[in-house]
BAROKOL-309157 format. One record per residue (C-alpha): residue number from 1; chain; z, x, y. Coordinates in steps of 0.5 Angstrom, whole numbers, plus 500, padded with zeros to 3 digits. Example, Ala and Ser with C-alpha at 12.3 -4.5 7.8 and 13.67 -1.06 7.14 Angstrom:
<atoms>
ATOM     i   ch    zz    xx    yy
ATOM     1    A   516   525   491
ATOM     2    A   514   527   498
</atoms>
This chain:
<atoms>
ATOM     i   ch    zz    xx    yy
ATOM     1    A   232   839   851
ATOM     2    A   227   845   853
ATOM     3    A   224   844   860
ATOM     4    A   217   847   861
ATOM     5    A   215   849   868
ATOM     6    A   208   845   867
ATOM     7    A   205   841   862
ATOM     8    A   198   840   861
ATOM     9    A   195   833   859
ATOM    10    A   189   835   856
ATOM    11    A   186   841   852
ATOM    12    A   179   841   854
ATOM    13    A   175   846   859
ATOM    14    A   180   844   865
ATOM    15    A   186   844   861
ATOM    16    A   185   850   857
ATOM    17    A   183   855   863
ATOM    18    A   190   852   866
ATOM    19    A   194   854   861
ATOM    20    A   191   861   861
ATOM    21    A   192   861   869
ATOM    22    A   199   859   868
ATOM    23    A   201   864   864
ATOM    24    A   198   869   870
ATOM    25    A   203   866   874
ATOM    26    A   209   867   869
ATOM    27    A   209   860   868
ATOM    28    A   212   857   861
ATOM    29    A   207   852   859
ATOM    30    A   205   847   854
ATOM    31    A   199   843   853
ATOM    32    A   199   835   850
ATOM    33    A   192   834   846
ATOM    34    A   190   827   844
ATOM    35    A   186   829   839
ATOM    36    A   187   834   833
ATOM    37    A   183   840   836
ATOM    38    A   182   843   843
ATOM    39    A   176   843   847
ATOM    40    A   175   837   850
ATOM    41    A   168   833   850
ATOM    42    A   165   840   849
ATOM    43    A   166   838   842
ATOM    44    A   161   833   843
ATOM    45    A   155   838   843
ATOM    46    A   157   844   839
ATOM    47    A   151   846   837
ATOM    48    A   147   846   845
ATOM    49    A   146   852   849
ATOM    50    A   150   852   855
ATOM    51    A   147   856   861
ATOM    52    A   151   854   868
ATOM    53    A   157   858   867
ATOM    54    A   158   864   871
ATOM    55    A   157   870   868
ATOM    56    A   157   867   861
ATOM    57    A   150   869   858
ATOM    58    A   147   863   854
ATOM    59    A   152   860   849
ATOM    60    A   153   855   843
ATOM    61    A   158   849   845
ATOM    62    A   162   851   840
ATOM    63    A   163   859   841
ATOM    64    A   164   856   848
ATOM    65    A   170   852   845
ATOM    66    A   172   858   841
ATOM    67    A   172   862   847
ATOM    68    A   176   858   852
ATOM    69    A   182   857   847
ATOM    70    A   183   864   845
ATOM    71    A   183   865   853
ATOM    72    A   188   860   854
ATOM    73    A   192   862   848
ATOM    74    A   193   870   851
ATOM    75    A   199   868   854
ATOM    76    A   202   864   848
ATOM    77    A   202   857   851
ATOM    78    A   206   851   847
ATOM    79    A   201   847   844
ATOM    80    A   202   840   842
ATOM    81    A   196   836   838
ATOM    82    A   194   829   835
ATOM    83    A   199   826   841
ATOM    84    A   197   821   846
ATOM    85    A   201   821   852
ATOM    86    A   203   814   854
ATOM    87    A   208   814   860
ATOM    88    A   210   819   865
ATOM    89    A   217   818   868
ATOM    90    A   221   822   873
ATOM    91    A   229   824   873
ATOM    92    A   232   829   877
ATOM    93    A   228   835   878
ATOM    94    A   224   834   872
ATOM    95    A   218   830   869
ATOM    96    A   220   825   862
ATOM    97    A   213   825   859
ATOM    98    A   213   820   853
ATOM    99    A   207   820   848
ATOM   100    A   205   815   841
ATOM   101    A   209   819   837
ATOM   102    A   216   818   840
ATOM   103    A   217   824   842
ATOM   104    A   219   826   850
ATOM   105    A   217   832   853
ATOM   106    A   220   834   859
ATOM   107    A   217   839   865
ATOM   108    A   218   841   872
ATOM   109    A   210   839   874
ATOM   110    A   205   836   871
ATOM   111    A   197   838   871
ATOM   112    A   193   831   868
ATOM   113    A   186   834   865
ATOM   114    A   184   829   861
ATOM   115    A   177   829   864
ATOM   116    A   174   822   864
ATOM   117    A   179   820   859
ATOM   118    A   179   820   851
ATOM   119    A   173   820   848
ATOM   120    A   172   816   842
ATOM   121    A   164   814   839
ATOM   122    A   163   808   838
ATOM   123    A   162   807   830
ATOM   124    A   158   802   826
ATOM   125    A   161   795   825
ATOM   126    A   159   795   818
ATOM   127    A   163   794   811
ATOM   128    A   165   801   808
ATOM   129    A   161   805   814
ATOM   130    A   168   809   814
ATOM   131    A   167   811   807
ATOM   132    A   161   816   808
ATOM   133    A   164   819   814
ATOM   134    A   166   825   810
ATOM   135    A   159   826   807
ATOM   136    A   153   824   810
ATOM   137    A   154   818   816
ATOM   138    A   155   822   823
ATOM   139    A   158   821   830
ATOM   140    A   156   828   832
ATOM   141    A   154   834   830
ATOM   142    A   158   841   828
ATOM   143    A   153   845   825
ATOM   144    A   145   844   825
ATOM   145    A   144   848   819
ATOM   146    A   146   842   814
ATOM   147    A   141   838   817
ATOM   148    A   135   843   814
ATOM   149    A   130   840   811
ATOM   150    A   133   833   810
ATOM   151    A   130   826   811
ATOM   152    A   134   824   818
ATOM   153    A   135   817   821
ATOM   154    A   138   817   827
ATOM   155    A   141   811   831
ATOM   156    A   140   810   838
ATOM   157    A   136   811   844
ATOM   158    A   139   814   850
ATOM   159    A   140   821   852
ATOM   160    A   145   823   847
ATOM   161    A   140   820   841
ATOM   162    A   134   824   844
ATOM   163    A   137   829   845
ATOM   164    A   140   831   838
ATOM   165    A   133   829   835
ATOM   166    A   130   834   839
ATOM   167    A   135   840   837
ATOM   168    A   133   838   830
ATOM   169    A   126   838   830
ATOM   170    A   126   845   828
ATOM   171    A   130   844   822
ATOM   172    A   129   837   819
ATOM   173    A   124   835   814
ATOM   174    A   123   828   817
ATOM   175    A   126   825   823
ATOM   176    A   126   817   824
ATOM   177    A   129   813   830
ATOM   178    A   131   807   830
ATOM   179    A   133   803   836
ATOM   180    A   135   796   838
ATOM   181    A   132   795   845
ATOM   182    A   124   794   847
ATOM   183    A   125   802   850
ATOM   184    A   129   808   849
ATOM   185    A   133   810   855
ATOM   186    A   133   818   855
ATOM   187    A   129   823   859
ATOM   188    A   122   822   859
ATOM   189    A   120   829   858
ATOM   190    A   125   829   852
ATOM   191    A   121   823   848
ATOM   192    A   114   826   850
ATOM   193    A   117   832   846
ATOM   194    A   119   827   839
ATOM   195    A   112   824   840
ATOM   196    A   108   830   840
ATOM   197    A   111   832   834
ATOM   198    A   110   825   830
ATOM   199    A   117   822   830
ATOM   200    A   117   815   828
ATOM   201    A   120   811   833
ATOM   202    A   122   804   831
ATOM   203    A   123   799   837
ATOM   204    A   127   792   836
ATOM   205    A   131   795   830
ATOM   206    A   138   796   827
ATOM   207    A   142   798   821
ATOM   208    A   145   792   818
ATOM   209    A   148   795   812
ATOM   210    A   149   802   808
ATOM   211    A   147   802   801
ATOM   212    A   151   808   797
ATOM   213    A   149   812   791
ATOM   214    A   150   811   784
ATOM   215    A   157   815   785
ATOM   216    A   159   811   791
ATOM   217    A   160   818   795
ATOM   218    A   154   818   800
ATOM   219    A   150   813   803
ATOM   220    A   142   813   798
ATOM   221    A   139   807   803
ATOM   222    A   139   804   809
ATOM   223    A   138   796   810
ATOM   224    A   134   796   816
ATOM   225    A   132   789   821
ATOM   226    A   126   790   825
ATOM   227    A   126   784   829
ATOM   228    A   126   778   824
ATOM   229    A   124   783   818
ATOM   230    A   129   786   813
ATOM   231    A   127   792   809
ATOM   232    A   131   798   806
ATOM   233    A   129   806   807
ATOM   234    A   131   813   803
ATOM   235    A   134   818   808
ATOM   236    A   139   824   806
ATOM   237    A   143   824   813
ATOM   238    A   145   818   818
ATOM   239    A   146   820   825
ATOM   240    A   149   814   830
ATOM   241    A   149   815   837
ATOM   242    A   151   809   840
ATOM   243    A   155   812   846
ATOM   244    A   163   813   846
ATOM   245    A   169   808   849
ATOM   246    A   173   811   854
ATOM   247    A   180   810   855
ATOM   248    A   184   812   861
ATOM   249    A   190   809   860
ATOM   250    A   196   813   863
ATOM   251    A   203   809   866
ATOM   252    A   208   812   871
ATOM   253    A   214   809   873
ATOM   254    A   213   806   879
ATOM   255    A   216   811   884
ATOM   256    A   212   816   882
ATOM   257    A   205   813   881
ATOM   258    A   200   817   884
ATOM   259    A   194   814   888
ATOM   260    A   187   813   884
ATOM   261    A   181   810   886
ATOM   262    A   176   804   883
ATOM   263    A   174   809   877
ATOM   264    A   181   811   875
ATOM   265    A   181   818   878
ATOM   266    A   187   821   882
ATOM   267    A   185   822   889
ATOM   268    A   187   829   891
ATOM   269    A   190   831   898
ATOM   270    A   188   838   897
ATOM   271    A   188   844   892
ATOM   272    A   188   838   886
ATOM   273    A   195   835   888
ATOM   274    A   196   828   888
ATOM   275    A   200   823   892
ATOM   276    A   206   825   888
ATOM   277    A   209   832   889
ATOM   278    A   209   836   882
ATOM   279    A   203   832   879
ATOM   280    A   196   835   880
ATOM   281    A   190   834   877
ATOM   282    A   183   837   875
ATOM   283    A   177   836   872
ATOM   284    A   173   830   872
ATOM   285    A   180   826   873
ATOM   286    A   181   828   879
ATOM   287    A   176   826   886
ATOM   288    A   176   830   892
ATOM   289    A   170   831   898
ATOM   290    A   165   835   895
ATOM   291    A   168   835   888
ATOM   292    A   163   839   883
ATOM   293    A   163   835   876
ATOM   294    A   161   841   872
ATOM   295    A   164   846   867
ATOM   296    A   165   851   873
ATOM   297    A   168   846   877
ATOM   298    A   174   845   872
ATOM   299    A   176   852   873
ATOM   300    A   177   852   880
ATOM   301    A   181   846   880
ATOM   302    A   185   849   875
ATOM   303    A   187   855   879
ATOM   304    A   188   850   885
ATOM   305    A   193   846   881
ATOM   306    A   197   852   878
ATOM   307    A   198   855   885
ATOM   308    A   200   848   888
ATOM   309    A   204   847   882
ATOM   310    A   208   854   882
ATOM   311    A   209   853   890
ATOM   312    A   212   847   888
ATOM   313    A   217   850   883
ATOM   314    A   218   856   887
ATOM   315    A   217   855   894
ATOM   316    A   217   863   896
ATOM   317    A   212   865   891
ATOM   318    A   205   868   892
ATOM   319    A   200   863   893
ATOM   320    A   195   866   888
ATOM   321    A   196   870   882
ATOM   322    A   194   878   882
ATOM   323    A   187   878   880
ATOM   324    A   186   881   873
ATOM   325    A   183   888   876
ATOM   326    A   190   890   878
ATOM   327    A   195   885   874
ATOM   328    A   200   889   870
ATOM   329    A   199   883   865
ATOM   330    A   193   886   862
ATOM   331    A   194   893   862
ATOM   332    A   196   894   854
ATOM   333    A   190   889   853
ATOM   334    A   186   893   857
ATOM   335    A   187   899   854
ATOM   336    A   186   895   847
ATOM   337    A   180   893   848
ATOM   338    A   177   900   851
ATOM   339    A   180   903   844
ATOM   340    A   175   899   841
ATOM   341    A   170   901   845
</atoms>
């Protein structure tokens, strides 16, 4: 049985920075992530430009994720992907973390970094839709270039759908937006951009059937229902933005169940400590006075939680890690960077 100093549940920005900082604190670290990839919710907007991360020039979402992962791997934490934590128990001086794969993980402390929960896109409930997900049916955009000079149908009228439409204006040959309600729900300024650029917007309209090409490999046409009228249109790509299902279930044995609020967030007692010693929470899943629900806030949470975990395991340890400019751990790395320059 291998026992870790800290196990981080969630591999998004808060979890990844927690892993980096725990390495600075000489803690044996593990990350358990539900998805088959790291990066968390940032993976929803990989082609969007981020401006509001301190000290970071404007950067695309996918580049930001790559940087987060590279930083997190600095001290070689153990990474466990495609595992959902179902339950946490406590035995003697360590926690037992059980996952949906049947595997058990053992840790002296836990940092919960699951964000707003596990996000899964709401998919089309149409027969055979899943087979087109490998070709031209999309629930997010991982690379904007694949849409260049394409005829694109976007289903959805919320901020996510309209933001993607605005991003695609610069590359698409044609954009058509359908929404089953009587008005779009996105920001007025974004809608105005689409109208000014001649984007066709069809309200009271929804997809009722996907019609494949002769080879049955991709969508060739879409059957729409507008009010009570059905008709077909042709397009190259279909982008569906109907929102996300959010799953925040996480069971604890009764003796170590942390206090949560009405939104299922863990209530912090200070320094990202939950009501249970040894269990900490960071990012969107933790609540406290003056909490900042931005990327920059997650990094501060991570530092507080890791320092709390370190002191829990080693009461005589320093309250925080030595800054990187004076930290011996980075001397060789700094030398290698300076040689390259």
